[in-house]
N, C-alpha and C positions, 0 to 999 in steps of 0.2 A: 182936738180935731186931728185925724190921722194924716200924715204926710210921709211919703216914701222918698228917700234919696236914691238917685240913680248914680251909681259909682263905678269906678274902675278899680278892680282889686287884682292882686297876683293870684295865679291859679293854685298856688300852694296854700294860700290863706282862705279860711272860710268866710262866708258873707257876714257872719256875726262877730268876726274877730276884731273889728274896729280899725284895722290897719288898711286904709284905703290909699290908692295912688292918686286919684283925682275924682272930685265930684263933678259930674257932667250934667246933672239935672235933678228935678224933683217932680213928684206926681201926687196930686191930691184926689183921692177916689170919690170924695163927697161932691166936689164941684167939677170933677173931671178935668181939672186944670193940669196941663203938662208944660213944664218949662225945661227945655233941653237945649244944650249948646250943640247944635247940629255939626258944626265944624270940628269940635273936639271928639264927638262920637265917631265921625267919619275918619278922623286921624287915628284914633285908637283901634278901630276896626281894620284900618289899612296896615297897622303894624302887628296884627294877629289877635287882637282882643275879640272874644266871642260873646255876644249878648245872651242872656238867659232867654228861654222861650217867650216869657211874658214881655220882656223888654224888646225882643225881636218883633213881636206883634205890634207893640206900641210904635216902634220905628217905622214899620210898614204902614200903619194907619196915618202917621204924620208925613209920610212921603220921603223920609230921610234915606231909606234904603228901598231898593226895588226888588222885592221877593214875595213869595207866597206866605201867608200866615201859617203858623204852626198850631195844631190843636193841643191846647194845654189841659183840657179836661180829661179826667180818667176815662179809660175805655170801659164801656158797659158790656157785660156779657148778655147774650140774648136770654130772655126768660125761659126757664126750663118748664116744660109741660109734664106734670106729674101723672096726668091721666093717660096720655098716649104711651109712654114707656111701660106703665103698669098693664095696659091692655095688650101690648106686644109681648111682654115678658112671659105670660103663661103660654102663649101660642108657641114661643120659641122653646120653652122648657118641656112641653109635652113630648116632642120628638126625642129630646135628650133623655127624658125619664124612661122612655120605653126601652132603649138599648141598655140603660143602666140597670133596669129591672131584669132584663134577660141575662146580663152579666152576673147579677147577684144570684139568680137562680142557678146558673151554671157553676158559680163559685161555691155555692152552699153545698152541693153534693161532694165536691172535691175536698172541701174543708172537713166534711163529716167523715169521709173515707180515711184520711190520715189519722183522725182521732180514733177510728175503729181499729186501725192497724196498731196504734200505740197501746190501746187498752189490752189486747191479748199479750203483747210483749211484756207489759208491766206485770200481768198476772203470771206469765211464764217465769219471769225473773223472780217473782215472789215465791213461786213453787220450787224453784231450783234450790234455794238455800235450805228449804225444809227437807228435801230429799237427802242432802248431804249430812244433815244432823243425825 
């Protein structure tokens, strides 16, 4: 049967290190039984001890401390809709493709022109050595 000890530990030691300062209570999740020494919990908190989020919520529900509960569950991200972005994406890409197509048409003649200029230069350089021989 699972039972959890509620302990005070130094901040430098991990919770599984086994070196506890004081045991202040126990919790049985099957029977929901909680046995806490409220005076010792208040004392340790008065000297700077900070409870974990789960123990904080337990202390709030027992009325030992007066505060709001802390959400200990992981945050869920909203579900992503695959259909909506797919429908929006082509509409957004269409205007982007048109300027890109115009740029490629403009770039293509410019790229062809330098190639045409290079070709005669290479032919001329090939002819020059022949004339010298």
